[in-house]
BADREN-575564 format. One line per 2 residues: their letters; for each residue x negated, y negated, z negated of C-alpha. Coordinates in steps of 0.1 Angstrom, whole numbers, plus 5000, padded with zeros to 4 digits. Example, Ala and Ser with C-alpha at 12.3 -4.5 7.8 and 13.67 -1.06 7.14 Angstrom:
! residues 2
AS> 4877 5045 4922 | 4863 5011 4929
! end
This chain:
! residues 925
MN> 5749 5006 1932 | 5782 5018 1945
GS> 5800 5039 1920 | 5835 5048 1917
SN> 5844 5016 1900 | 5830 4996 1929
TG> 5824 4966 1908 | 5806 4947 1935
PG> 5809 4910 1942 | 5845 4900 1946
AA> 5859 4931 1929 | 5886 4912 1912
AG> 5919 4914 1896 | 5937 4926 1925
RS> 5954 4913 1956 | 5987 4901 1941
GV> 5985 4892 1905 | 5984 4906 1870
GA> 5991 4942 1879 | 6029 4942 1873
GA> 6043 4925 1903 | 6040 4891 1888
GP> 6034 4867 1916 | 6022 4831 1914
AA> 6055 4818 1903 | 6056 4841 1873
MA> 6021 4831 1864 | 6026 4794 1865
GG> 6026 4773 1834 | 6014 4782 1800
VS> 5978 4772 1806 | 5978 4739 1788
RL> 5992 4755 1756 | 5975 4788 1750
PA> 5993 4815 1730 | 5978 4826 1697
IA> 5966 4859 1712 | 5944 4839 1736
WL> 5925 4822 1709 | 5922 4853 1688
SS> 5910 4874 1717 | 5885 4848 1728
TW> 5869 4846 1694 | 5868 4883 1691
LM> 5849 4885 1724 | 5827 4857 1713
GT> 5819 4878 1682 | 5807 4907 1703
LL> 5785 4885 1723 | 5770 4869 1692
AA> 5764 4903 1677 | 5746 4914 1708
RF> 5724 4883 1707 | 5716 4881 1670
GP> 5725 4916 1656 | 5740 4908 1622
PA> 5745 4938 1599 | 5779 4954 1601
GV> 5784 4950 1564 | 5780 4912 1565
SL> 5803 4909 1595 | 5830 4931 1578
AL> 5827 4910 1546 | 5832 4878 1566
GA> 5861 4893 1584 | 5878 4904 1553
AG> 5873 4870 1537 | 5888 4853 1567
LV> 5919 4876 1566 | 5924 4870 1529
TA> 5919 4832 1533 | 5944 4831 1563
HR> 5969 4850 1542 | 5966 4826 1512
WR> 5966 4795 1534 | 5999 4803 1550
GR> 6012 4768 1545 | 5982 4749 1559
RC> 5985 4744 1596 | 5948 4736 1602
LR> 5930 4758 1578 | 5949 4790 1583
PA> 5942 4792 1621 | 5905 4784 1614
AA> 5903 4813 1589 | 5920 4836 1613
LL> 5896 4827 1641 | 5867 4832 1617
AC> 5880 4867 1608 | 5883 4876 1645
LA> 5848 4864 1652 | 5834 4884 1624
LG> 5854 4915 1631 | 5844 4914 1668
AA> 5807 4913 1657 | 5813 4942 1633
RF> 5830 4963 1660 | 5800 4958 1683
TL> 5774 4966 1657 | 5793 4998 1646
AL> 5794 5010 1682 | 5756 5010 1686
PD> 5742 5045 1687 | 5716 5058 1663
LG> 5686 5065 1684 | 5665 5080 1657
PG> 5653 5116 1652 | 5679 5140 1665
HV> 5688 5118 1694 | 5678 5127 1730
AA> 5661 5093 1733 | 5633 5106 1710
LV> 5624 5131 1738 | 5620 5106 1766
DG> 5586 5105 1784 | 5575 5136 1765
PP> 5566 5171 1777 | 5593 5193 1794
VR> 5621 5204 1772 | 5650 5229 1773
LR> 5684 5215 1765 | 5720 5227 1764
GR> 5751 5207 1769 | 5784 5202 1788
IV> 5792 5181 1819 | 5816 5155 1804
AE> 5825 5134 1834 | 5835 5138 1870
PD> 5803 5145 1890 | 5791 5115 1910
RR> 5786 5131 1944 | 5765 5111 1969
DR> 5751 5118 2003 | 5718 5133 1992
RS> 5723 5140 1955 | 5748 5144 1927
DY> 5747 5129 1893 | 5760 5147 1862
RV> 5766 5133 1827 | 5756 5160 1803
AL> 5765 5156 1766 | 5739 5176 1747
DA> 5745 5198 1717 | 5712 5217 1713
VW> 5675 5217 1721 | 5652 5247 1722
VG> 5625 5243 1696 | 5598 5264 1679
NG> 5578 5259 1647 | 5578 5221 1651
AG> 5616 5219 1648 | 5613 5184 1634
SG> 5596 5171 1665 | 5623 5184 1688
LP> 5597 5198 1712 | 5592 5235 1722
ET> 5560 5249 1706 | 5545 5279 1723
AP> 5519 5305 1715 | 5492 5313 1741
RP> 5493 5346 1760 | 5462 5365 1772
DG> 5475 5365 1808 | 5478 5327 1808
QA> 5515 5328 1815 | 5540 5306 1797
AR> 5548 5321 1763 | 5581 5323 1744
PR> 5581 5298 1715 | 5572 5313 1681
HA> 5603 5314 1659 | 5623 5298 1687
SW> 5659 5288 1682 | 5685 5263 1693
RP> 5686 5232 1671 | 5713 5205 1672
IR> 5707 5173 1692 | 5730 5144 1702
GT> 5731 5120 1731 | 5739 5121 1768
VL> 5715 5126 1797 | 5720 5117 1834
VQ> 5710 5148 1854 | 5702 5141 1891
LP> 5703 5171 1914 | 5706 5178 1951
SF> 5741 5179 1964 | 5739 5217 1968
PA> 5747 5238 1947 | 5776 5218 1931
YR> 5786 5219 1895 | 5819 5208 1880
YG> 5833 5189 1850 | 5836 5210 1818
ET> 5808 5235 1827 | 5783 5243 1800
VQ> 5748 5242 1814 | 5712 5247 1804
LE> 5685 5225 1818 | 5648 5225 1816
GR> 5626 5196 1827 | 5611 5163 1818
LE> 5632 5134 1805 | 5625 5099 1818
RP> 5635 5064 1810 | 5658 5048 1835
PE> 5637 5029 1861 | 5635 4991 1864
LD> 5654 4980 1895 | 5648 4947 1913
GF> 5672 4922 1898 | 5692 4948 1879
DY> 5687 4962 1844 | 5696 4998 1851
AA> 5685 5010 1817 | 5708 4986 1799
WL> 5737 4995 1823 | 5733 5032 1815
AR> 5729 5025 1778 | 5763 5007 1777
KG> 5777 5040 1790 | 5759 5060 1763
IH> 5731 5073 1785 | 5695 5069 1773
AI> 5676 5095 1795 | 5674 5107 1830
AR> 5664 5142 1842 | 5654 5144 1878
RP> 5658 5177 1895 | 5655 5199 1864
AL> 5660 5236 1865 | 5697 5241 1858
IR> 5716 5272 1848 | 5754 5274 1846
LS> 5763 5291 1813 | 5801 5289 1813
SG> 5830 5272 1831 | 5864 5260 1823
GG> 5855 5238 1793 | 5864 5201 1787
NP> 5898 5185 1785 | 5924 5205 1805
LR> 5944 5173 1814 | 5912 5156 1826
RG> 5902 5186 1845 | 5936 5187 1862
LI> 5933 5150 1872 | 5899 5155 1886
AL> 5912 5184 1907 | 5941 5163 1919
RE> 5918 5135 1928 | 5897 5159 1948
RG> 5928 5172 1966 | 5937 5137 1975
RR> 5902 5130 1988 | 5903 5161 2010
AL> 5937 5152 2023 | 5925 5117 2034
AQ> 5893 5132 2049 | 5915 5155 2070
AL> 5940 5127 2080 | 5915 5100 2089
PE> 5881 5097 2106 | 5852 5078 2091
PE> 5846 5052 2080 | 5884 5046 2076
AA> 5888 5077 2054 | 5861 5065 2030
LA> 5877 5031 2028 | 5912 5046 2022
TG> 5897 5068 1994 | 5882 5038 1978
IL> 5915 5018 1980 | 5938 5046 1969
LG> 5917 5067 1946 | 5890 5043 1934
DA> 5862 5064 1948 | 5840 5042 1971
RR> 5809 5064 1969 | 5813 5077 2004
IP> 5816 5044 2021 | 5786 5040 2044
AA> 5759 5017 2031 | 5763 4992 2061
VD> 5800 4990 2056 | 5797 4985 2018
EA> 5771 4958 2024 | 5795 4940 2049
FR> 5822 4939 2022 | 5797 4926 1997
LT> 5785 4898 2020 | 5820 4886 2028
NT> 5832 4888 1992 | 5859 4912 2001
SH> 5849 4941 1979 | 5880 4934 1958
VI> 5900 4951 1986 | 5883 4984 1977
AI> 5886 4979 1939 | 5918 4993 1924
SG> 5935 4969 1902 | 5964 4945 1903
SN> 5980 4951 1936 | 5979 4989 1933
IS> 5994 4988 1898 | 6020 4963 1910
LL> 6030 4986 1939 | 6032 5015 1916
VV> 6053 4997 1890 | 6078 4985 1917
LL> 6080 5020 1931 | 6086 5036 1896
MA> 6112 5010 1886 | 6130 5016 1919
TL> 6130 5054 1916 | 6128 5063 1879
GR> 6149 5033 1869 | 6178 5044 1891
AL> 6174 5081 1883 | 6170 5079 1845
GR> 6183 5045 1836 | 6163 5015 1825
RR> 6158 5026 1789 | 6149 5062 1796
AL> 6126 5054 1824 | 6104 5031 1803
PA> 6083 5059 1786 | 6080 5077 1819
IL> 6067 5045 1836 | 6041 5039 1809
IV> 6030 5075 1811 | 6026 5074 1849
LA> 6006 5042 1846 | 5982 5057 1821
GY> 5979 5089 1843 | 5972 5069 1875
SS> 5946 5048 1857 | 5928 5080 1846
LV> 5932 5096 1880 | 5914 5067 1898
GA> 5886 5065 1873 | 5898 5041 1846
DA> 5872 5015 1853 | 5875 4980 1837
AV> 5896 4964 1865 | 5921 4993 1865
VR> 5925 4994 1827 | 5930 4957 1826
AA> 5957 4958 1853 | 5974 4988 1837
IM> 5975 4972 1802 | 5989 4940 1817
GS> 6014 4959 1838 | 6025 4979 1807
LM> 6030 4947 1787 | 6050 4930 1814
VL> 6072 4961 1818 | 6077 4962 1780
AG> 6085 4924 1780 | 6112 4930 1807
HL> 6126 4959 1788 | 6129 4938 1756
GR> 6145 4910 1775 | 6116 4886 1767
PG> 6098 4865 1794 | 6064 4878 1803
DA> 6035 4856 1795 | 6007 4863 1819
IA> 5980 4845 1797 | 5991 4865 1767
AL> 5991 4898 1786 | 5956 4890 1800
MA> 5941 4882 1767 | 5958 4911 1749
AA> 5943 4934 1776 | 5909 4919 1771
WA> 5911 4924 1733 | 5924 4960 1736
MS> 5896 4969 1760 | 5869 4953 1738
LW> 5883 4971 1707 | 5880 5004 1725
NP> 5846 4997 1741 | 5828 4966 1728
HV> 5803 4968 1757 | 5831 4961 1783
AW> 5822 4923 1782 | 5790 4931 1801
DL> 5808 4951 1828 | 5808 4932 1861
GF> 5841 4946 1870 | 5857 4934 1838
QL> 5841 4899 1842 | 5854 4896 1878
SF> 5888 4911 1871 | 5893 4889 1841
AA> 5881 4857 1859 | 5902 4864 1890
TA> 5934 4870 1871 | 5928 4839 1851
GL> 5924 4820 1884 | 5956 4834 1897
IA> 5975 4824 1866 | 5960 4789 1865
FS> 5959 4779 1902 | 5979 4800 1926
AR> 6012 4783 1919 | 5996 4749 1918
FS> 5980 4755 1952 | 6013 4767 1967
QG> 6032 4737 1954 | 6006 4713 1964
LE> 6003 4726 2000 | 6041 4728 2004
GW> 6044 4692 1992 | 6017 4680 2016
LA> 6033 4699 2045 | 6068 4687 2036
RR> 6057 4651 2041 | 6045 4659 2077
ID> 6068 4686 2090 | 6103 4699 2084
GQ> 6107 4711 2048 | 6120 4745 2058
RA> 6091 4751 2081 | 6067 4740 2053
SQ> 6083 4765 2029 | 6080 4793 2055
LV> 6044 4784 2063 | 6033 4784 2027
QL> 6051 4817 2022 | 6031 4831 2052
VE> 5996 4820 2039 | 6002 4822 2002
EA> 5989 4858 1995 | 5962 4858 2021
LL> 5948 4823 2016 | 5960 4805 1985
VT> 5958 4835 1961 | 5924 4843 1974
LA> 5913 4806 1969 | 5926 4807 1934
AQ> 5907 4839 1926 | 5875 4827 1942
LT> 5876 4794 1924 | 5870 4813 1891
TW> 5849 4842 1903 | 5822 4826 1925
PI> 5801 4814 1895 | 5799 4850 1881
IA> 5789 4863 1915 | 5762 4836 1919
WQ> 5750 4843 1883 | 5749 4881 1886
MG> 5740 4884 1923 | 5723 4852 1932
QV> 5743 4847 1963 | 5778 4834 1974
SV> 5798 4843 2005 | 5805 4815 2029
TG> 5829 4835 2051 | 5849 4852 2023
LA> 5879 4829 2025 | 5884 4834 2062
AN> 5878 4871 2061 | 5903 4875 2032
FL> 5928 4855 2052 | 5927 4880 2080
IL> 5925 4913 2062 | 5948 4908 2032
PA> 5981 4909 2052 | 5971 4944 2063
QP> 5966 4958 2028 | 6002 4966 2020
AV> 6002 4988 2052 | 5969 5003 2041
MG> 5982 5013 2007 | 6017 5024 2020
LG> 6007 5043 2050 | 5975 5056 2035
GL> 5992 5068 2004 | 6019 5085 2025
AM> 5992 5102 2046 | 5975 5114 2015
AL> 6007 5127 1998 | 6018 5145 2030
GM> 5983 5158 2037 | 5982 5174 2003
LW> 6014 5193 2012 | 6008 5200 2049
AP> 5977 5188 2067 | 5993 5182 2102
AG> 6019 5158 2086 | 5991 5139 2069
RL> 5972 5136 2102 | 6003 5123 2120
VG> 6008 5095 2094 | 5971 5090 2092
LA> 5971 5079 2128 | 5993 5049 2118
AW> 5972 5043 2087 | 5941 5042 2108
LP> 5951 5009 2125 | 5951 4986 2094
LA> 5921 5004 2080 | 5901 4999 2112
WT> 5912 4963 2114 | 5900 4957 2079
IR> 5866 4972 2086 | 5861 4955 2120
VV> 5870 4920 2107 | 5848 4924 2076
EA> 5819 4935 2098 | 5824 4907 2123
FA> 5823 4881 2095 | 5793 4897 2078
GL> 5774 4895 2111 | 5778 4858 2114
PL> 5748 4835 2106 | 5749 4824 2070
AS> 5777 4848 2061 | 5762 4847 2026
VA> 5738 4821 2011 | 5714 4825 1983
LP> 5726 4805 1952 | 5710 4817 1920
LP> 5731 4801 1892 | 5717 4798 1857
GW> 5739 4808 1828 | 5742 4773 1814
AM> 5755 4760 1848 | 5781 4787 1849
LL> 5793 4779 1814 | 5794 4741 1822
YY> 5815 4749 1853 | 5841 4768 1833
LL> 5842 4742 1806 | 5849 4715 1833
LA> 5875 4737 1849 | 5893 4743 1816
AW> 5892 4706 1809 | 5907 4698 1843
LQ> 5936 4721 1835 | 5947 4698 1806
PG> 5976 4676 1817 | 5964 4646 1798
LR> 5931 4646 1815 | 5946 4650 1849
SG> 5971 4622 1845 | 5943 4600 1833
LR> 5922 4609 1864 | 5952 4601 1886
RW> 5956 4567 1870 | 5919 4560 1875
VA> 5921 4569 1912 | 5953 4549 1916
RR> 5936 4518 1901 | 5906 4523 1924
RG> 5930 4523 1953 | 5947 4492 1940
RP> 5980 4509 1934 | 5996 4516 1900
AA> 6003 4553 1892 | 6035 4566 1876
PA> 6030 4575 1840 | 6029 4611 1830
GS> 6063 4625 1822 | 6082 4597 1840
AA> 6118 4603 1847 | 6114 4589 1882
TT> 6103 4612 1910 | 6087 4593 1939
ID> 6079 4602 1974 | 6054 4584 1997
VR> 6065 4583 2033 | 6038 4564 2052
AR> 6034 4535 2029 | 6072 4532 2022
RV> 6081 4540 1986 | 6115 4557 1979
DL> 6127 4561 1943 | 6151 4588 1931
GA> 6168 4579 1899 | 6193 4553 1890
DA> 6172 4535 1864 | 6137 4538 1878
PA> 6121 4504 1879 | 6106 4492 1911
ED> 6070 4480 1914 | 6080 4444 1910
GS> 6100 4451 1879 | 6134 4449 1895
AS> 6159 4477 1895 | 6157 4499 1925
TP> 6186 4510 1946 | 6194 4547 1944
LD> 6188 4565 1977 | 6220 4574 1995
AT> 6226 4611 1997 | 6231 4609 2034
AL> 6196 4596 2039 | 6182 4630 2031
AP> 6191 4661 2051 | 6195 4694 2032
VA> 6161 4709 2027 | 6157 4746 2020
TR> 6127 4749 1997 | 6117 4776 1973
SR> 6128 4774 1937 | 6094 4764 1925
AR> 6089 4736 1951 | 6089 4701 1936
AI> 6084 4681 1968 | 6113 4669 1990
AP> 6107 4656 2025 | 6130 4633 2045
TQ> 6140 4648 2078 | 6139 4629 2111
AG> 6176 4621 2106 | 6167 4602 2074
RR> 6142 4580 2092 | 6164 4556 2112
GH> 6146 4527 2124 | 6112 4542 2119
SP> 6086 4549 2145 | 6081 4585 2156
PP> 6055 4605 2138 | 6019 4599 2148
SW> 6004 4620 2175 | 5979 4636 2152
TR> 6008 4654 2134 | 6019 4672 2165
PV> 5993 4701 2162 | 6003 4705 2126
RA> 6040 4706 2134 | 6034 4730 2164
TG> 6013 4753 2142 | 6039 4752 2115
TV> 6067 4761 2140 | 6047 4791 2153
LA> 6037 4803 2118 | 6072 4798 2105
WL> 6085 4820 2133 | 6059 4846 2124
AR> 6070 4843 2087 | 6105 4853 2097
GW> 6095 4882 2119 | 6059 4892 2114
RP> 6066 4928 2107 | 6080 4936 2142
VL> 6051 4916 2157 | 6026 4937 2138
LL> 6043 4969 2148 | 6043 4959 2184
AG> 6006 4949 2182 | 5997 4982 2166
AC> 6015 5002 2193 | 5998 4982 2220
GL> 5965 4988 2202 | 5970 5025 2201
AW> 5981 5026 2238 | 5950 5006 2248
MA> 5927 5029 2228 | 5943 5060 2244
AY> 5936 5046 2278 | 5901 5035 2269
AR> 5892 5069 2253 | 5900 5088 2285
PD> 5870 5103 2303 | 5855 5077 2327
GL> 5835 5101 2350 | 5802 5092 2334
LH> 5779 5111 2311 | 5773 5093 2278
LY> 5743 5102 2256 | 5741 5084 2222
QL> 5710 5084 2201 | 5729 5078 2168
DV> 5715 5055 2141 | 5717 5078 2111
GQ> 5686 5066 2092 | 5654 5086 2090
GD> 5666 5115 2110 | 5680 5127 2144
AI> 5716 5130 2157 | 5724 5129 2194
LV> 5760 5129 2208 | 5766 5139 2244
VS> 5800 5133 2261 | 5803 5148 2295
PE> 5822 5131 2324 | 5852 5153 2317
GR> 5851 5147 2280 | 5832 5178 2268
RM> 5812 5170 2237 | 5779 5183 2223
LV> 5762 5172 2191 | 5725 5179 2186
DG> 5715 5177 2149 | 5733 5158 2121
GP> 5707 5135 2105 | 5701 5134 2068
SP> 5734 5117 2056 | 5769 5130 2059
SA> 5784 5095 2056 | 5761 5081 2083
LL> 5769 5109 2107 | 5806 5108 2102
DA> 5806 5070 2105 | 5787 5071 2138
LG> 5810 5098 2152 | 5842 5081 2140
RR> 5833 5049 2158 | 5827 5067 2191
LP> 5854 5093 2192 | 5892 5086 2192
PW> 5908 5091 2158 | 5933 5116 2171
DR> 5908 5139 2187 | 5882 5152 2163
RL> 5867 5179 2184 | 5832 5190 2192
DL> 5827 5217 2218 | 5791 5226 2208
VV> 5770 5217 2178 | 5732 5224 2180
LT> 5708 5225 2151 | 5672 5222 2163
HP> 5657 5232 2130 | 5669 5232 2093
DA> 5649 5203 2079 | 5669 5179 2057
DH> 5667 5150 2081 | 5684 5171 2108
VG> 5708 5194 2089 | 5719 5171 2060
GL> 5750 5158 2077 | 5762 5190 2093
PA> 5779 5208 2064 | 5804 5179 2060
LL> 5810 5180 2098 | 5824 5215 2096
ER> 5851 5203 2072 | 5862 5174 2093
YA> 5859 5185 2130 | 5871 5214 2151
IG> 5839 5230 2163 | 5839 5253 2193
SI> 5805 5269 2191 | 5773 5265 2170
LD> 5738 5270 2183 | 5712 5276 2156
PE> 5676 5289 2157 | 5683 5308 2125
LP> 5652 5298 2107 | 5647 5304 2070
AE> 5666 5279 2048 | 5640 5262 2026
SP> 5659 5232 2013 | 5692 5226 1994
DA> 5706 5210 2026 | 5697 5241 2046
GA> 5713 5263 2020 | 5745 5242 2021
WA> 5745 5246 2059 | 5741 5283 2057
QA> 5770 5286 2033 | 5792 5264 2055
LA> 5782 5283 2086 | 5792 5316 2069
ES> 5827 5302 2060 | 5832 5286 2095
DA> 5854 5301 2122 | 5833 5286 2150
GH> 5813 5309 2173 | 5777 5313 2163
LR> 5748 5316 2189 | 5711 5321 2183
AS> 5690 5296 2201 | 5662 5311 2222
AG> 5642 5301 2252 | 5657 5311 2285
GR> 5693 5305 2275 | 5716 5282 2295
IL> 5748 5265 2286 | 5773 5251 2311
LD> 5786 5221 2292 | 5808 5207 2320
AT> 5813 5229 2350 | 5833 5203 2369
AG> 5807 5176 2366 | 5778 5199 2368
VS> 5764 5192 2333 | 5742 5220 2319
AE> 5719 5225 2290 | 5688 5248 2294
LL> 5671 5261 2263 | 5633 5258 2267
WP> 5622 5266 2231 | 5618 5285 2207
PE> 5605 5317 2221 | 5613 5353 2210
PR> 5596 5362 2187 | 5593 5329 2170
FT> 5562 5307 2175 | 5536 5313 2147
GG> 5509 5288 2156 | 5502 5256 2137
DA> 5511 5247 2101 | 5547 5234 2106
AA> 5566 5266 2114 | 5601 5250 2113
NN> 5591 5220 2133 | 5573 5240 2160
NS> 5603 5263 2163 | 5627 5235 2170
TV> 5653 5240 2197 | 5642 5221 2228
IL> 5670 5214 2253 | 5668 5202 2289
LQ> 5701 5185 2297 | 5708 5180 2334
HG> 5734 5159 2351 | 5730 5157 2389
RN> 5695 5143 2395 | 5692 5129 2359
RF> 5673 5150 2333 | 5672 5145 2295
LL> 5646 5163 2274 | 5656 5167 2237
TG> 5626 5179 2218 | 5636 5183 2181
DI> 5605 5180 2159 | 5580 5200 2179
EA> 5544 5191 2172 | 5512 5193 2193
DA> 5509 5231 2190 | 5544 5237 2204
ET> 5539 5211 2231 | 5507 5229 2242
AL> 5525 5262 2243 | 5554 5247 2263
LA> 5529 5233 2288 | 5513 5267 2291
SG> 5546 5284 2298 | 5548 5266 2331
VD> 5583 5253 2326 | 5593 5221 2345
LR> 5593 5194 2318 | 5600 5164 2340
AD> 5627 5142 2326 | 5641 5107 2330
VL> 5650 5103 2294 | 5629 5118 2265
KV> 5640 5121 2229 | 5607 5116 2213
AH> 5596 5145 2191 | 5594 5142 2153
HG> 5605 5106 2152 | 5573 5094 2169
SG> 5549 5109 2145 | 5511 5109 2153
GS> 5511 5147 2155 | 5535 5149 2184
ST> 5539 5133 2219 | 5504 5142 2231
AD> 5490 5126 2262 | 5492 5158 2283
FL> 5528 5165 2272 | 5539 5130 2281
AA> 5521 5132 2314 | 5541 5163 2322
VS> 5574 5148 2312 | 5567 5114 2327
PR> 5598 5097 2312 | 5613 5064 2323
LA> 5631 5059 2289 | 5619 5071 2255
LI> 5644 5072 2225 | 5631 5074 2189
GV> 5655 5082 2160 | 5638 5066 2130
GA> 5648 5049 2098 | 5639 5013 2090
DN> 5609 5010 2067 | 5606 5048 2063
RY> 5580 5061 2039 | 5564 5082 2066
GH> 5552 5053 2087 | 5571 5065 2118
PD> 5568 5058 2146 | 5530 5061 2147
PG> 5511 5033 2165 | 5491 5059 2185
AL> 5523 5076 2196 | 5538 5043 2207
ER> 5506 5035 2227 | 5509 5068 2245
LA> 5546 5061 2252 | 5538 5026 2266
PA> 5544 5034 2303 | 5581 5042 2294
LV> 5608 5019 2281 | 5609 5026 2244
RR> 5641 5022 2223 | 5643 5030 2186
TD> 5672 5031 2163 | 5655 5011 2135
WQ> 5654 4982 2158 | 5683 4986 2182
GS> 5707 5007 2162 | 5726 5034 2180
IE> 5715 5036 2217 | 5738 5046 2245
VL> 5726 5059 2279 | 5750 5064 2308
SD> 5746 5086 2338 | 5766 5091 2370
GR> 5743 5119 2382 | 5721 5095 2402
DL> 5715 5063 2383 | 5711 5055 2346
WL> 5723 5026 2325 | 5713 5016 2290
R> 5734 4997 2265
! end
């Protein structure tokens, strides 16, 4: 499930902190002594969980809450009893809030109509449509149901008619109804937010999905019924909240600007990162992010809000002044949160960011723990079901991990390095790896139990993948945001900046896919709830200073060396078994007074303000042996990385320029013909690139995202051009991806058999074709297209005939466009979905069907690829475009047996297949 919130594994608090520019240093401390809001918010959340489990009446919970508040007020002077009473009040009020939020599913609610006969309903689309590849989901808030005499039942009651046709209900009228239904429809035609619609069909319960309670997930969103492909009529437009309608329109403009500026899959990733809409990310790419625990890169949260706050303070703060800019900053934060979908992670980051901005305005130090818990309480107050949202859980846990551990990890690593290499190099090295490695480690330390509990698996490669991709994310957000903004004003400017934004986006995707492809990238680890709770309790206990100091003393005794007591005034440094004391009165181990270290014994060390470790330089080690040989790799690595820390931006710019230059050279025509059988699932899509770079696409498969992804990986990002697009026939598995293609690519000509449109996908194609400026040709037998005159590449049309073929049952399949592509001595036969009747007719026409490469008809179905037809073609290589585990059973075992003399390659096993030709020989890769 990949919705706009994208709350997959690892969708966490953000890449840089609490959402207001607070880095690790700002989040350090304050863990051992929690603020009052942390205790109150925790008990409030516990109250909602207990109410969901035991369901106490709201009146009882409200009474207990009121009693707790009164008791806390009267016990103001009692330090122990007053906090206990306040916590009890929060616990009870949290339970009451959850109970009061439960809907009434009795008579008059749409839930009473589920699994009954078809009904006619009226309502309004109250959320942004969830547009997917093959369908669109609409949330329709109902206000009326069409009923007859049995008004109390809520079902239409009809009177019989003599002709047997459906009758108008006796005394029919619209009656009030409440509730929200999820309407699932084909992608075409499209409906919009705020439209009033009438639907007629059967209401169903949400299905049970493997390992996921889909019904409960929808119920938490207020949805208790699903209508699959009902008859829908648009009654009126322009309703709903005007502000929300404007934000949805602005989001759509941004989405279109990114689609124009970037190829796929980079455009889909940029849309997810910048606009919170990850629905168009190809399934394989989304799975790679999930396996590597890098989905938090797509989820909008802390880093996006941090960047926005910094930008607003730098612009509005200077233009309006600090005090006047405050309301504007808060309004923009709220607007941006609504623009990108306002899921749990975004709201959490926006609330924390607002609180931190307010704290800075009031001149008070920001407390990250207090801001985090205040955000959790506010979100639970607004929506008591938020605690069950995976995005909320991961965002909350990741932010808590950053607050608790990121500064500790940075200080610990810097202290460890400072004892082995120069202190300045150690500081620079930590600065280089802090965001990419240490912050990720801190977040994963607190999020992996939730992922294991919810998903039953844990990523093994996540830390390494995050280390390589996180440094590129500021460039992704900066360049991608600039490309989107410019593209909304002027598309060519957006495409120019999009070329620079493509580099970090492509790097992110390729690294994630590489790590996802490794063995054991993710391992199964089902974690029971009690084990997760125990882990968090132990983690919280370890954060207590008293426990940690006791553990250190125990370890020191086990090693036979006394440990310094907690809070000691002496600060000690171990330098290879030699103990040096800093402090005039610090006692030595033997009880005698130690000699203060001479200031000249330590060279100046440039460490960051939060560093607590000081390392002696080589100058302060007179008389000591040189460092051991094993430290040389560490010191060499530190030197290189410290140099990169000082000048990594020019290095990245140089690397990016070299990458673009290499791509430009690599993308030039190589004098060979390339034919790609693209892996687009259960469907067909074939890309032909001639020796001089001319391009022909035959069919578009069933999925826009799969087609655009496949093309984007094989064509240079700066040249989205197709000279010829051929549709063999308008079945959904061939035409589904083509309408989106016309919006993203410059098309020279379109070849179409002009068959009747019998599906929503074909209707969308017909509409897109009518709006396109590309030349339109009718496909008929006897036509010939010279694709590349210089290289001698031609396409001869062998089928369909004029008038169209009428034999057989499958008219569309048997009138598929059949193309014989010729390059020198090599011949490629592309057969669409023709079946046995059309194959027989082709044989009877006497046309020369011999070919070296055959695109097997109809995905290898049993009704195609007859023995006589294959004997006439006599292919050396047979290509089958087919989806893995498809419900049709393609390819048919009988067809595979008849194809046995040829080398068979299929996309469900080999993925996309590339055939190369120089006009004489063929290569396969």
